[in-house]
OpenMM code with the backbone's topology and positions (N, CA, C; nanometers):
from openmm import Vec3, app, unit

residues = "MET LYS ASN SER LYS LEU ASP ILE LYS GLN ARG ALA TYR LYS PHE ALA LEU SER VAL ILE LYS PHE LEU ASP SER LEU PRO TYR GLU GLY THR THR ASN ILE LEU GLY ASP GLN LEU LEU ARG SER SER THR SER ILE GLY ALA ASN ILE ILE GLU ALA GLN ALA GLY SER SER LYS LYS ASP PHE THR ASN TYR LEU ASN HIS ALA LEU LYS SER SER ASN GLU THR LYS PHE TRP LEU GLY LEU LEU ARG ASP SER GLY LYS GLY ASP LYS GLU ILE ILE ASN SER LEU LEU LYS GLU THR LYS GLU LEU SER ASN ILE PHE GLY SER SER ILE LEU LYS LEU LYS SER GLU LYS HIS".split()
positions = [
    Vec3(0.0762, -0.1246, 0.0003),
    Vec3(-0.0081, 0.0019, -0.0051),
    Vec3(0.1100, 0.1302, 0.0157),
    Vec3(0.1473, 0.1370, 0.0723),
    Vec3(0.2729, 0.2375, 0.0942),
    Vec3(0.3254, 0.2717, -0.0719),
    Vec3(0.3985, 0.1575, -0.1360),
    Vec3(0.4094, 0.1895, -0.2784),
    Vec3(0.3235, 0.2315, -0.3729),
    Vec3(0.2339, 0.2059, -0.3669),
    Vec3(0.0958, 0.2953, -0.4177),
    Vec3(0.0617, 0.4134, -0.4107),
    Vec3(0.1121, 0.4619, -0.2544),
    Vec3(0.0306, 0.5768, -0.2059),
    Vec3(0.1871, 0.6733, -0.2992),
    Vec3(0.2879, 0.6451, -0.2908),
    Vec3(0.4134, 0.7170, -0.3180),
    Vec3(0.4002, 0.7042, -0.4227),
    Vec3(0.3672, 0.6303, -0.5526),
    Vec3(0.2646, 0.6376, -0.6917),
    Vec3(0.2320, 0.7501, -0.7477),
    Vec3(0.1318, 0.6934, -0.6248),
    Vec3(-0.0074, 0.8325, -0.6812),
    Vec3(0.0635, 0.9629, -0.6941),
    Vec3(0.1420, 0.9925, -0.5329),
    Vec3(0.1847, 1.1235, -0.5378),
    Vec3(0.3302, 1.1537, -0.6219),
    Vec3(0.3836, 1.0737, -0.6892),
    Vec3(0.4738, 1.0878, -0.7924),
    Vec3(0.4037, 1.1287, -0.8770),
    Vec3(0.2816, 1.0503, -0.9224),
    Vec3(0.2202, 1.0951, -1.0359),
    Vec3(0.1505, 1.2110, -1.0898),
    Vec3(0.0807, 1.2576, -0.9662),
    Vec3(0.0613, 1.3966, -0.9150),
    Vec3(0.1684, 1.5192, -0.9584),
    Vec3(0.2522, 1.4707, -0.9073),
    Vec3(0.3313, 1.5996, -0.9282),
    Vec3(0.4345, 1.5885, -1.0455),
    Vec3(0.4631, 1.5015, -1.1023),
    Vec3(0.4879, 1.4921, -1.2849),
    Vec3(0.3872, 1.5706, -1.3508),
    Vec3(0.2378, 1.4861, -1.3228),
    Vec3(0.1265, 1.5893, -1.4068),
    Vec3(0.1603, 1.7217, -1.3860),
    Vec3(0.1508, 1.7427, -1.2710),
    Vec3(0.1393, 1.9301, -1.2418),
    Vec3(0.2798, 2.0045, -1.2955),
    Vec3(0.3589, 1.8997, -1.3024),
    Vec3(0.5229, 1.9785, -1.3961),
    Vec3(0.4526, 1.9542, -1.4920),
    Vec3(0.4283, 1.8935, -1.5929),
    Vec3(0.3681, 1.8481, -1.7380),
    Vec3(0.2971, 1.9802, -1.7829),
    Vec3(0.2055, 1.9873, -1.6529),
    Vec3(0.0988, 2.1106, -1.6813),
    Vec3(0.1533, 2.2593, -1.7062),
    Vec3(0.2410, 2.2775, -1.6131),
    Vec3(0.3354, 2.3813, -1.6029),
    Vec3(0.4005, 2.4239, -1.7356),
    Vec3(0.4839, 2.2982, -1.7775),
    Vec3(0.5295, 2.2910, -1.9387),
    Vec3(0.4561, 2.3675, -2.0123),
    Vec3(0.3286, 2.2926, -2.0404),
    Vec3(0.2176, 2.2982, -2.1156),
    Vec3(0.1559, 2.4761, -2.1107),
    Vec3(0.1286, 2.4995, -2.0078),
    Vec3(0.1152, 2.6392, -1.9723),
    Vec3(0.2587, 2.7168, -2.0131),
    Vec3(0.3576, 2.7025, -2.0045),
    Vec3(0.4643, 2.7936, -2.0505),
    Vec3(0.4812, 2.8124, -2.1940),
    Vec3(0.3878, 2.6973, -2.2650),
    Vec3(0.4115, 2.7138, -2.4027),
    Vec3(0.3004, 2.7916, -2.4444),
    Vec3(0.1851, 2.8284, -2.3952),
    Vec3(0.0972, 2.9262, -2.4142),
    Vec3(0.1319, 3.0957, -2.4768),
    Vec3(0.0354, 3.0990, -2.5805),
    Vec3(0.0669, 3.2439, -2.6040),
    Vec3(0.0472, 3.3493, -2.4758),
    Vec3(0.1075, 3.4666, -2.4972),
    Vec3(0.0648, 3.5684, -2.3786),
    Vec3(-0.0216, 3.6335, -2.3736),
    Vec3(-0.1833, 3.5887, -2.3774),
    Vec3(-0.3044, 3.6831, -2.3922),
    Vec3(-0.4094, 3.6900, -2.3273),
    Vec3(-0.4614, 3.7710, -2.3284),
    Vec3(-0.5667, 3.7787, -2.2008),
    Vec3(-0.6486, 3.6525, -2.1767),
    Vec3(-0.7202, 3.5983, -2.2605),
    Vec3(-0.7828, 3.4474, -2.2244),
    Vec3(-0.7305, 3.3673, -2.1802),
    Vec3(-0.5892, 3.3106, -2.2710),
    Vec3(-0.5014, 3.2370, -2.2139),
    Vec3(-0.4479, 3.2384, -2.0826),
    Vec3(-0.4092, 3.3552, -2.0572),
    Vec3(-0.3723, 3.3940, -1.8964),
    Vec3(-0.4518, 3.3281, -1.8298),
    Vec3(-0.5980, 3.4068, -1.8276),
    Vec3(-0.6689, 3.3586, -1.7202),
    Vec3(-0.7283, 3.2028, -1.7073),
    Vec3(-0.7250, 3.1521, -1.8289),
    Vec3(-0.7586, 3.0073, -1.8200),
    Vec3(-0.6849, 2.9667, -1.7739),
    Vec3(-0.5301, 2.9629, -1.8238),
    Vec3(-0.4218, 2.8859, -1.7569),
    Vec3(-0.3829, 2.9014, -1.6047),
    Vec3(-0.4250, 3.0606, -1.5633),
    Vec3(-0.4407, 3.0871, -1.3917),
    Vec3(-0.5497, 2.9799, -1.3224),
    Vec3(-0.6584, 2.9620, -1.4047),
    Vec3(-0.7350, 2.8868, -1.3607),
    Vec3(-0.6945, 2.7007, -1.3543),
    Vec3(-0.6109, 2.6666, -1.4555),
    Vec3(-0.5663, 2.5481, -1.4964),
    Vec3(-0.4286, 2.5158, -1.4049),
    Vec3(-0.3829, 2.6427, -1.3667),
    Vec3(-0.2394, 2.5739, -1.3051),
    Vec3(-0.3072, 2.5705, -1.1352),
    Vec3(-0.3831, 2.6424, -1.0990),
    Vec3(-0.4632, 2.6379, -0.9535),
    Vec3(-0.4955, 2.4756, -0.9351),
    Vec3(-0.6180, 2.4263, -1.0284),
    Vec3(-0.6467, 2.3010, -0.9854),
    Vec3(-0.5561, 2.1983, -1.0136),
    Vec3(-0.4937, 2.1900, -1.1099),
    Vec3(-0.3433, 2.0803, -1.1369),
    Vec3(-0.2741, 2.0426, -1.0196),
    Vec3(-0.2389, 2.1930, -0.9655),
    Vec3(-0.1215, 2.1680, -0.8570),
    Vec3(-0.1949, 2.1264, -0.7462),
    Vec3(-0.3405, 2.2135, -0.7583),
    Vec3(-0.4125, 2.0992, -0.6306),
    Vec3(-0.4137, 1.9802, -0.5994),
    Vec3(-0.4101, 1.9105, -0.7294),
    Vec3(-0.4715, 1.7576, -0.6950),
    Vec3(-0.3509, 1.6784, -0.6661),
    Vec3(-0.2199, 1.7025, -0.6640),
    Vec3(-0.1129, 1.6563, -0.5629),
    Vec3(-0.0893, 1.7177, -0.4460),
    Vec3(-0.1312, 1.8470, -0.3868),
    Vec3(-0.1509, 1.9401, -0.2955),
    Vec3(-0.2343, 1.8315, -0.1984),
    Vec3(-0.3532, 1.7830, -0.2622),
    Vec3(-0.4451, 1.7396, -0.1599),
    Vec3(-0.4536, 1.5804, -0.1547),
    Vec3(-0.3179, 1.5185, -0.2255),
    Vec3(-0.2678, 1.4316, -0.1806),
    Vec3(-0.2051, 1.3806, -0.1205),
    Vec3(-0.1020, 1.5163, -0.1000),
    Vec3(-0.0326, 1.5236, 0.0338),
    Vec3(-0.0625, 1.5215, 0.1593),
    Vec3(-0.1761, 1.6043, 0.1749),
    Vec3(-0.2923, 1.6481, 0.2894),
    Vec3(-0.3474, 1.4955, 0.3394),
    Vec3(-0.3966, 1.4125, 0.2248),
    Vec3(-0.4589, 1.3124, 0.2734),
    Vec3(-0.3664, 1.1977, 0.3300),
    Vec3(-0.2217, 1.2087, 0.2779),
    Vec3(-0.1623, 1.0997, 0.3575),
    Vec3(-0.1230, 1.1384, 0.4769),
    Vec3(-0.1066, 1.2790, 0.5134),
    Vec3(-0.0538, 1.3151, 0.6483),
    Vec3(-0.1937, 1.3623, 0.7198),
    Vec3(-0.3234, 1.3223, 0.7007),
    Vec3(-0.4408, 1.2915, 0.7778),
    Vec3(-0.4341, 1.2481, 0.9058),
    Vec3(-0.5258, 1.2706, 1.0474),
    Vec3(-0.5176, 1.1848, 1.1370),
    Vec3(-0.6230, 1.1023, 1.1445),
    Vec3(-0.7368, 1.0928, 1.0398),
    Vec3(-0.7822, 0.9874, 1.0532),
    Vec3(-0.8162, 0.9783, 0.8962),
    Vec3(-0.9081, 0.8308, 0.9416),
    Vec3(-0.9888, 0.7778, 0.7813),
    Vec3(-1.0311, 0.8937, 0.6823),
    Vec3(-1.1171, 0.9902, 0.7840),
    Vec3(-1.2268, 1.0511, 0.7838),
    Vec3(-1.1329, 1.1946, 0.6961),
    Vec3(-1.0350, 1.2253, 0.7437),
    Vec3(-0.9349, 1.3099, 0.6988),
    Vec3(-0.8857, 1.2700, 0.5520),
    Vec3(-0.8452, 1.1399, 0.5497),
    Vec3(-0.7655, 1.0827, 0.4494),
    Vec3(-0.9165, 1.1041, 0.3233),
    Vec3(-1.0165, 1.0483, 0.3476),
    Vec3(-1.1284, 1.0400, 0.2599),
    Vec3(-1.1524, 1.2222, 0.1811),
    Vec3(-1.1478, 1.2881, 0.3042),
    Vec3(-1.1964, 1.4148, 0.2533),
    Vec3(-1.1030, 1.4975, 0.1482),
    Vec3(-0.9790, 1.4670, 0.2215),
    Vec3(-0.8675, 1.5213, 0.0971),
    Vec3(-0.8735, 1.4405, -0.0500),
    Vec3(-0.9168, 1.3215, -0.0292),
    Vec3(-0.9087, 1.2405, -0.1406),
    Vec3(-1.0568, 1.3024, -0.2542),
    Vec3(-1.1351, 1.3381, -0.1641),
    Vec3(-1.2816, 1.3853, -0.2558),
    Vec3(-1.2128, 1.5360, -0.3043),
    Vec3(-1.1455, 1.6110, -0.2219),
    Vec3(-1.0688, 1.7651, -0.2720),
    Vec3(-1.0004, 1.7355, -0.4267),
    Vec3(-0.9333, 1.6378, -0.3754),
    Vec3(-0.7953, 1.5703, -0.4872),
    Vec3(-0.9356, 1.5495, -0.6600),
    Vec3(-1.0043, 1.4546, -0.5998),
    Vec3(-1.1221, 1.4674, -0.7181),
    Vec3(-1.1836, 1.5436, -0.7918),
    Vec3(-1.2534, 1.6382, -0.7314),
    Vec3(-1.2545, 1.7603, -0.7376),
    Vec3(-1.2000, 1.8669, -0.8132),
    Vec3(-1.0748, 1.8641, -0.7738),
    Vec3(-0.9546, 1.9239, -0.8548),
    Vec3(-0.9541, 1.8602, -0.9996),
    Vec3(-0.9496, 1.7395, -1.0192),
    Vec3(-0.8763, 1.6304, -1.0911),
    Vec3(-1.0244, 1.7106, -1.1967),
    Vec3(-1.1525, 1.6793, -1.1763),
    Vec3(-1.2712, 1.7512, -1.2520),
    Vec3(-1.2495, 1.8604, -1.2920),
    Vec3(-1.2291, 1.9948, -1.1992),
    Vec3(-1.2290, 2.0838, -1.2488),
    Vec3(-1.1414, 2.1152, -1.3500),
    Vec3(-0.9416, 2.0705, -1.3646),
    Vec3(-0.8719, 2.0542, -1.4228),
    Vec3(-0.9141, 1.9866, -1.5835),
    Vec3(-0.9940, 1.8645, -1.5485),
    Vec3(-1.0398, 1.8412, -1.7007),
    Vec3(-1.1320, 1.9527, -1.7810),
    Vec3(-1.2024, 2.0383, -1.6811),
    Vec3(-1.3086, 2.1270, -1.7572),
    Vec3(-1.1813, 2.2408, -1.8183),
    Vec3(-1.0896, 2.3142, -1.7394),
    Vec3(-1.0145, 2.4024, -1.7891),
    Vec3(-0.8791, 2.3484, -1.9290),
    Vec3(-0.8720, 2.2350, -1.9259),
    Vec3(-0.8068, 2.1641, -2.0465),
    Vec3(-0.9089, 2.1595, -2.1911),
    Vec3(-1.0381, 2.0960, -2.1329),
    Vec3(-1.1248, 2.1118, -2.2541),
    Vec3(-1.1423, 2.2287, -2.3137),
    Vec3(-1.1904, 2.3368, -2.2564),
    Vec3(-1.1590, 2.4847, -2.2910),
    Vec3(-1.0784, 2.5270, -2.3589),
    Vec3(-0.9365, 2.5333, -2.3008),
    Vec3(-0.8311, 2.5155, -2.3750),
    Vec3(-0.8558, 2.4760, -2.5305),
    Vec3(-0.8214, 2.3633, -2.5246),
    Vec3(-0.8473, 2.2759, -2.6436),
    Vec3(-0.9465, 2.3141, -2.7140),
    Vec3(-1.0857, 2.3353, -2.6818),
    Vec3(-1.2148, 2.3563, -2.7918),
    Vec3(-1.1655, 2.4752, -2.8210),
    Vec3(-1.1421, 2.6119, -2.7510),
    Vec3(-1.1244, 2.7485, -2.8149),
    Vec3(-0.9599, 2.7002, -2.9161),
    Vec3(-0.9139, 2.6534, -2.9223),
    Vec3(-0.8101, 2.6460, -2.9956),
    Vec3(-0.6747, 2.7490, -2.9826),
    Vec3(-0.6907, 2.7384, -2.8432),
    Vec3(-0.5625, 2.8171, -2.7517),
    Vec3(-0.4485, 2.7190, -2.7101),
    Vec3(-0.4288, 2.6231, -2.7242),
    Vec3(-0.3419, 2.5043, -2.6827),
    Vec3(-0.3429, 2.3852, -2.7818),
    Vec3(-0.2512, 2.3208, -2.8222),
    Vec3(-0.2081, 2.2328, -2.8998),
    Vec3(-0.2558, 2.0870, -2.8299),
    Vec3(-0.3630, 2.0796, -2.9168),
    Vec3(-0.4598, 1.9474, -2.9232),
    Vec3(-0.3895, 1.8194, -2.8507),
    Vec3(-0.2858, 1.7773, -2.9211),
    Vec3(-0.2344, 1.6344, -2.8771),
    Vec3(-0.1490, 1.6714, -2.7661),
    Vec3(-0.1356, 1.7762, -2.7393),
    Vec3(-0.0541, 1.7875, -2.5384),
    Vec3(-0.1836, 1.7658, -2.4502),
    Vec3(-0.2594, 1.8583, -2.4967),
    Vec3(-0.4249, 1.8555, -2.3931),
    Vec3(-0.4494, 1.7600, -2.3741),
    Vec3(-0.4808, 1.6642, -2.5179),
    Vec3(-0.5516, 1.4958, -2.4945),
    Vec3(-0.4632, 1.4248, -2.4326),
    Vec3(-0.3236, 1.4342, -2.4147),
    Vec3(-0.2738, 1.3417, -2.3082),
    Vec3(-0.2482, 1.4030, -2.1999),
    Vec3(-0.2522, 1.5292, -2.1656),
    Vec3(-0.3023, 1.5695, -2.0044),
    Vec3(-0.4387, 1.5480, -1.9823),
    Vec3(-0.5386, 1.5560, -2.0739),
    Vec3(-0.6559, 1.5235, -2.0203),
    Vec3(-0.6480, 1.3492, -1.9511),
    Vec3(-0.5925, 1.2916, -2.0561),
    Vec3(-0.6227, 1.1364, -2.0562),
    Vec3(-0.5466, 1.1039, -1.9095),
    Vec3(-0.4791, 1.1732, -1.8864),
    Vec3(-0.3732, 1.1235, -1.7292),
    Vec3(-0.4685, 1.1806, -1.6253),
    Vec3(-0.5311, 1.3011, -1.6056),
    Vec3(-0.6208, 1.3711, -1.5259),
    Vec3(-0.7579, 1.2728, -1.5543),
    Vec3(-0.8044, 1.1991, -1.6353),
    Vec3(-0.9210, 1.0813, -1.6254),
    Vec3(-0.8970, 0.9860, -1.5475),
    Vec3(-0.7463, 0.9348, -1.5830),
    Vec3(-0.7099, 0.8121, -1.4973),
    Vec3(-0.6369, 0.8575, -1.3708),
    Vec3(-0.6539, 0.9650, -1.3160),
    Vec3(-0.6255, 1.0167, -1.1724),
    Vec3(-0.7727, 1.0292, -1.1141),
    Vec3(-0.8643, 1.0842, -1.1648),
    Vec3(-0.9757, 1.1024, -1.1205),
    Vec3(-1.0536, 0.9661, -1.0827),
    Vec3(-0.9990, 0.8792, -1.1963),
    Vec3(-1.0606, 0.7293, -1.1784),
    Vec3(-1.0031, 0.6421, -1.0576),
    Vec3(-0.8362, 0.6539, -1.0412),
    Vec3(-0.8125, 0.6097, -0.8952),
    Vec3(-0.8821, 0.6908, -0.7618),
    Vec3(-0.8878, 0.8219, -0.7967),
    Vec3(-0.9732, 0.8961, -0.6573),
    Vec3(-1.0824, 0.8467, -0.6383),
    Vec3(-1.1809, 0.8066, -0.7558),
    Vec3(-1.2978, 0.7743, -0.7287),
    Vec3(-1.3079, 0.6498, -0.6637),
    Vec3(-1.2354, 0.5517, -0.7010),
    Vec3(-1.2269, 0.4188, -0.6783),
    Vec3(-1.1709, 0.3925, -0.5379),
    Vec3(-1.0970, 0.5020, -0.5126),
    Vec3(-1.0329, 0.4884, -0.3806),
    Vec3(-1.1610, 0.5076, -0.3084),
    Vec3(-1.2238, 0.6263, -0.3183),
    Vec3(-1.3089, 0.6935, -0.2240),
    Vec3(-1.4159, 0.5858, -0.2092),
    Vec3(-1.4636, 0.5293, -0.3023),
    Vec3(-1.5862, 0.4424, -0.3064),
    Vec3(-1.5204, 0.3242, -0.2096),
    Vec3(-1.3678, 0.2723, -0.2444),
    Vec3(-1.3347, 0.1376, -0.1446),
    Vec3(-1.3546, 0.2214, 0.0176),
    Vec3(-1.3227, 0.3279, 0.0027),
    Vec3(-1.2808, 0.3633, 0.1786),
    Vec3(-1.4745, 0.3911, 0.1843),
    Vec3(-1.5343, 0.4321, 0.1445),
    Vec3(-1.6985, 0.4207, 0.1858),
    Vec3(-1.7615, 0.3162, 0.2180),
    Vec3(-1.6894, 0.2198, 0.1571),
    Vec3(-1.7485, 0.0831, 0.1899),
    Vec3(-1.6935, 0.0048, 0.2910),
    Vec3(-1.5824, 0.0251, 0.3355),
    Vec3(-1.5236, -0.0069, 0.4184),
    Vec3(-1.5757, 0.0435, 0.5481),
    Vec3(-1.6698, 0.1634, 0.5231),
    Vec3(-1.7150, 0.1914, 0.6896),
    Vec3(-1.8298, 0.1013, 0.7215),
    Vec3(-1.8925, 0.0421, 0.6500),
    Vec3(-2.0084, -0.0274, 0.6701),
    Vec3(-1.9771, -0.1927, 0.6803),
] * unit.nanometer
topology = app.Topology()
chain = topology.addChain("A")
for resn in residues:
    res = topology.addResidue(resn, chain)
    for name in ("N", "CA", "C"):
        topology.addAtom(name, app.Element.getBySymbol(name[0]), res)
C-alpha cells in the first residue's frame, strides 16, 4: 500500500510539472492567461491534496482530502477542455494531459468508493 501511495503522489507531481510546461508554451494573451491561471491552480491542487490526505489524522481526513483531489482533477478536465476546444493550445498535448487527468480521477473515485464501503 505504501508504494501505491508514493506512486500516486509522484504521478500527481509529474502531472503538475507537465501542466506547467504546457502553460509555458501558451501564447501570452488575456483569455489564455486567465484560463491558464485556473488550470495551474486546479492541477497543482491535485498533488497538494494527496499530500494532505496522506498526512491526515484519520480515515475521515484521508477520504476528505481525496474528495478534494477528485474535485480538483474534475476542474482540471474542464479547463483543459476549454483550452483545447477554443484552439488556444496544442490538441495533442492537451489530450495527453486529459488522459492522465481522467486516470487520476478514476483512481481517486475508486479509492473513495472503497473507503466508503469499508465504513459499513
